[in-house]
C-alpha positions as CSV (number, residue, x, y, z in Angstrom):
1,M,10.4,-4.3,-28.6
2,S,12.6,-6.7,-26.6
3,A,13.6,-6.3,-23.0
4,W,16.0,-9.2,-22.8
5,G,18.9,-8.0,-20.7
6,G,17.2,-4.6,-20.3
7,K,15.6,-3.2,-17.2
8,P,15.5,-5.9,-14.5
9,Y,12.3,-7.2,-13.0
10,R,11.3,-6.1,-9.5
11,F,8.3,-6.9,-7.3
12,N,6.2,-3.9,-6.2
13,P,4.2,-4.9,-3.1
14,D,2.4,-1.5,-3.0
15,F,-0.2,-2.5,-5.6
16,D,-2.7,-5.4,-5.6
17,A,-4.7,-4.5,-8.7
18,L,-4.3,-2.7,-12.0
19,G,-7.1,-0.2,-11.2
20,P,-5.1,2.5,-9.4
21,R,-2.5,2.4,-12.1
22,P,-3.7,0.7,-15.3
23,F,-0.4,0.9,-17.1
24,L,2.1,-1.6,-15.7
25,P,5.6,-0.5,-16.5
26,S,7.9,-3.0,-18.1
27,G,10.0,-4.9,-15.6
28,E,7.5,-4.5,-12.7
29,I,5.7,-7.4,-11.1
30,I,2.6,-7.0,-8.9
31,K,0.6,-9.6,-7.1
32,H,-3.2,-9.2,-7.6
33,R,-5.3,-9.6,-4.5
34,G,-6.8,-12.7,-6.3
35,G,-3.3,-14.3,-6.1
36,A,-2.1,-14.1,-9.7
37,L,1.2,-12.4,-10.6
38,I,1.0,-9.7,-13.2
39,L,4.0,-8.8,-15.4
40,R,5.0,-8.0,-18.9
41,C,6.7,-10.3,-21.5
42,P,10.3,-9.4,-22.1
43,E,9.9,-10.0,-25.9
44,C,6.6,-8.3,-26.9
45,N,5.7,-6.4,-23.7
46,A,2.2,-8.0,-23.5
47,M,0.8,-8.3,-20.0
48,Q,0.9,-11.8,-18.4
49,F,-1.2,-13.1,-15.6
50,I,0.4,-16.1,-13.9
51,A,-0.9,-18.2,-11.0
52,T,2.4,-19.0,-9.3
53,E,4.5,-17.8,-6.4
54,I,7.3,-15.4,-6.3
55,Q,10.5,-16.0,-4.3
56,G,13.4,-13.9,-3.2
57,E,13.7,-10.3,-2.4
58,N,11.6,-7.5,-4.0
59,E,14.5,-6.0,-6.0
60,A,15.6,-9.3,-7.5
61,P,12.6,-11.8,-7.5
62,T,12.6,-15.3,-8.8
63,I,9.7,-17.1,-10.6
64,T,10.8,-20.7,-11.2
65,T,7.6,-21.7,-13.1
66,P,8.1,-21.2,-16.8
67,I,5.9,-18.4,-18.2
68,K,4.5,-18.8,-21.7
69,C,3.5,-15.5,-23.3
70,A,-0.2,-15.4,-24.2
71,C,0.5,-13.3,-27.3
72,V,0.1,-15.2,-30.5
73,R,2.9,-13.1,-32.2
74,C,5.9,-13.8,-30.1
75,D,5.3,-17.3,-28.6
76,C,7.9,-16.6,-26.0
77,E,8.6,-18.8,-23.0
78,F,10.7,-17.5,-20.1
79,R,11.5,-17.5,-16.4
80,I,12.5,-14.8,-14.0
81,R,15.7,-15.5,-12.0
82,S,17.2,-13.0,-9.7
83,G,15.2,-10.2,-11.5
84,K,16.4,-11.2,-15.0
85,A,14.4,-12.7,-17.8
86,I,15.8,-16.1,-18.9
87,P,14.6,-17.8,-22.1
88,V,13.4,-21.4,-21.6
């Protein structure tokens, strides 16, 4: 299930934990109250927890730090630039 070029990523400031809504939709980024960003991999849809900062506007965020998927199946590495997943 690949989301490359699919639904763009957007930052949702309304949530700061997964508790109120345990299923994080594909393409949505939230910032946990502990500081980590939570998002899904564009290749396998596995949840990622990244200790980095988000830049830009909520509808088209940028994460300049490379994100390596924690899933052992896809081994994907990507960045988010202007709301789009870019392979590294």
